[in-house]
C-alpha positions in Angstrom: 5.0 -39.8 -28.0 3.4 -37.6 -30.5 4.8 -34.4 -32.0 2.4 -32.6 -30.2 3.0 -33.5 -26.6 6.8 -33.5 -27.4 5.9 -29.7 -27.7 4.0 -29.7 -25.0 7.3 -30.9 -23.0 9.7 -28.3 -24.8 10.1 -24.7 -23.4 8.0 -22.3 -25.5 11.3 -20.5 -27.0 12.5 -23.4 -27.7 9.2 -24.7 -29.5 8.8 -21.2 -31.1 12.0 -21.8 -33.0 10.9 -23.9 -35.3 8.2 -21.6 -36.1 10.4 -18.5 -36.3 12.9 -19.7 -38.3 10.5 -21.0 -40.9 9.1 -17.3 -41.3 12.5 -15.8 -41.8 14.1 -18.6 -43.8 11.3 -20.6 -45.6 8.3 -18.4 -46.0 5.9 -20.8 -48.1 6.5 -23.5 -45.8 5.6 -20.8 -42.7 2.7 -19.8 -44.5 1.3 -23.3 -45.6 2.1 -24.3 -42.0 -0.4 -21.1 -40.8 -2.9 -22.1 -43.8 -3.4 -25.6 -42.7 -3.4 -25.1 -39.0 -6.0 -22.0 -39.5 -7.8 -24.9 -42.0 -8.4 -26.8 -39.1 -9.9 -24.3 -37.0 -11.8 -23.0 -39.9 -10.4 -19.6 -40.1 -9.0 -17.9 -42.9 -5.3 -17.4 -43.1 -6.0 -14.2 -43.8 -7.4 -13.0 -40.3 -4.1 -14.6 -38.6 -1.6 -12.8 -41.2 -2.9 -9.4 -39.9 -1.9 -10.4 -36.3 1.3 -9.3 -35.2 4.1 -12.0 -35.6 4.4 -12.8 -31.8 0.6 -13.4 -31.7 0.5 -15.9 -34.8 3.8 -17.7 -33.6 2.2 -18.0 -29.9 -1.3 -19.1 -32.2 0.8 -22.0 -34.3 2.4 -23.6 -31.5 -0.7 -23.5 -29.5 -2.4 -25.4 -32.6 0.7 -27.4 -32.8 0.6 -28.6 -29.8 -3.0 -30.0 -29.7 -3.6 -33.9 -31.1 -5.3 -32.0 -34.0 -2.6 -30.3 -35.0 0.2 -33.1 -34.3 0.8 -34.3 -37.4 1.8 -30.9 -38.8 3.7 -30.2 -36.0 6.7 -33.2 -36.6 6.7 -32.5 -40.6 7.6 -29.1 -39.6 9.6 -30.4 -36.8 11.6 -32.9 -39.2 12.0 -30.6 -42.0 13.1 -27.9 -39.2 16.0 -30.5 -38.0 16.6 -31.1 -41.9 16.7 -27.4 -42.8 18.5 -25.7 -39.8 20.3 -28.6 -38.3 22.0 -30.3 -40.5 25.0 -30.5 -38.5 23.3 -31.9 -35.1 21.5 -35.0 -37.7 25.3 -35.6 -39.3 26.8 -35.3 -35.9 24.3 -37.8 -34.1 24.8 -40.3 -36.9 28.3 -40.1 -37.5 28.9 -40.9 -33.9 26.1 -43.8 -33.8 27.7 -45.2 -37.0 24.4 -44.5 -39.3 25.5 -43.8 -42.6 24.4 -40.3 -43.8 25.0 -37.4 -46.3 25.0 -34.0 -44.4 22.3 -35.8 -42.0 20.3 -37.0 -44.1 20.2 -41.1 -43.6 21.3 -43.1 -46.6 19.6 -46.4 -46.1 16.5 -47.0 -43.2 17.2 -46.2 -39.3 18.8 -49.6 -37.4 16.4 -51.7 -35.5 18.8 -51.4 -32.2 21.3 -48.6 -31.0 25.0 -49.1 -29.1 24.0 -47.6 -25.8 27.7 -46.3 -25.5 27.5 -44.4 -29.1 24.1 -42.9 -28.1 25.7 -41.7 -25.0 28.7 -40.1 -27.4 26.3 -38.9 -29.6 23.9 -37.0 -26.7 27.5 -35.8 -25.3 28.6 -34.5 -28.9 25.5 -32.7 -29.2 25.3 -30.9 -26.1 29.0 -29.9 -26.3 27.8 -28.2 -29.2 24.2 -27.3 -28.9 21.7 -25.9 -26.2 19.9 -28.4 -23.8 16.3 -27.7 -24.8 17.4 -27.4 -28.6 19.2 -31.3 -28.1 16.3 -32.5 -25.8 13.9 -31.5 -28.4 15.8 -33.2 -31.4 16.2 -36.4 -29.3 12.6 -36.8 -29.2 12.1 -36.3 -32.3 15.0 -38.8 -33.4 12.5 -41.1 -31.2 9.4 -40.5 -33.3 11.2 -41.8 -36.6 10.5 -45.4 -35.2 7.6 -47.0 -33.2 8.3 -46.9 -29.7 11.8 -45.1 -30.5 15.2 -46.4 -29.0 15.5 -47.5 -25.6 19.0 -46.2 -25.3 18.1 -42.8 -26.7 15.1 -43.0 -23.8 17.7 -43.9 -21.5 19.7 -41.0 -22.2 16.4 -38.6 -22.3 15.5 -39.9 -18.5 19.2 -40.1 -17.0 20.1 -36.7 -18.1 18.9 -33.7 -16.1 19.6 -31.0 -18.8 17.6 -32.7 -21.4 14.5 -33.1 -19.2 
């Protein structure tokens, strides 16, 4: 699954959260993303910057949901979780036994995961976070490795709150 496909499956309010977070907390990243998406459409960023914030965000999300915007979407989603939701990364990695420093993996990700630990990690995430944000995180986690992990895919499929 690609980042654009992930965003297509994600409700608009959750999918827009990273864009809004960057606009409020990391304005240079937001501006760079807007400029990058505008460039793909051969538009000048200033044209989009003059629009109301809600229209900018809606336009950016629409572009990130396309095949052309998928690479930028993946980068933004990864950065969003690394900066805005370190606690989620740390919780999940800790439950899986993956060495990390506040969610930043020490070394590489394992080739296989223990299904019971994945379930425990998902349970912990759902206890403290909105289910749509957890689903977004798990899907982004899955694209960190070609084909993802079957144990994570199983949790995404088995739990109705993550659909």
